[in-house]
C-alpha positions in Angstrom: 100.5 111.5 91.7 100.1 107.5 92.4 101.3 105.0 90.0 97.9 104.5 87.8 98.5 108.7 87.0 102.0 108.4 86.2 101.7 105.8 83.8 98.5 107.5 82.3 100.9 110.6 82.1 103.8 108.9 80.4 101.6 106.9 77.7 99.6 110.7 76.7 103.1 112.4 76.3 105.1 109.1 74.5 101.9 108.5 72.4 101.8 104.8 73.5 99.5 102.5 75.1 99.3 102.2 78.7 100.3 98.9 78.6 103.7 99.9 76.9 104.0 102.5 79.3 103.7 100.3 82.6 105.8 97.9 81.1 108.5 100.7 80.3 107.8 102.0 84.0 108.5 98.4 85.4 111.6 98.0 84.1 113.6 101.4 85.3 112.0 100.5 88.7 113.5 97.1 88.4 116.6 98.3 86.8 117.2 100.6 89.3 116.7 98.1 92.2 119.3 96.0 90.8 122.0 98.0 90.5 121.1 100.2 93.9 121.0 96.2 95.5 124.9 95.7 93.9 125.7 99.1 95.6 126.2 100.8 92.4 124.5 103.9 91.3 121.9 105.2 88.7 123.4 109.0 87.0 120.4 110.3 85.4 122.3 114.1 84.0 119.8 116.7 84.6 117.3 114.5 86.6 119.4 112.9 89.4 121.3 110.2 91.1 120.1 107.5 92.8 122.7 106.0 95.1 122.5 103.7 98.3 124.0 104.5 101.5 125.0 102.8 104.9 123.3 103.6 108.2 125.2 102.5 111.6 123.4 100.4 114.0 122.0 102.6 116.8 120.1 102.4 119.9 116.5 103.9 120.0 113.5 103.9 122.4 110.2 102.2 122.2 107.8 105.2 122.3 105.3 103.3 123.9 106.9 101.7 126.6 110.4 104.1 126.7 112.5 100.8 126.8 115.6 101.0 124.7 116.1 98.6 121.6 118.6 98.1 119.1 118.2 99.6 115.6 120.8 97.4 113.2 122.9 98.7 110.5 121.3 98.7 107.0 121.6 100.2 103.3 119.4 103.0 102.6 118.4 104.3 99.2 119.0 108.0 98.3 118.0 110.3 95.4 120.1 113.6 94.9 118.3 115.8 92.3 120.4 117.6 89.5 120.9 120.8 88.7 118.5 120.9 85.6 115.7 119.5 88.2 116.4 122.0 91.3 116.5 125.2 88.4 113.1 123.7 86.6 111.5 124.1 90.5 112.8 127.5 91.4 
């Protein structure tokens, strides 16, 4: 499912115009992004948690040349599914 299909599904589920559903989805994505940039987390009970983790700097290899390259430290987004989501899938 891509973003447009998700917007259409939300619009049909809640019975609102696609423009409204698109605005809500964009607001959700923007809000989660802002919270994660501040090193916070977003918990949606039953669905899951959006959070960040730190990745250490490492040394890797260029697959074409075999030369060593330095991979800098970074902050990575993570999603941990909640119990209800896991149970719904199994």
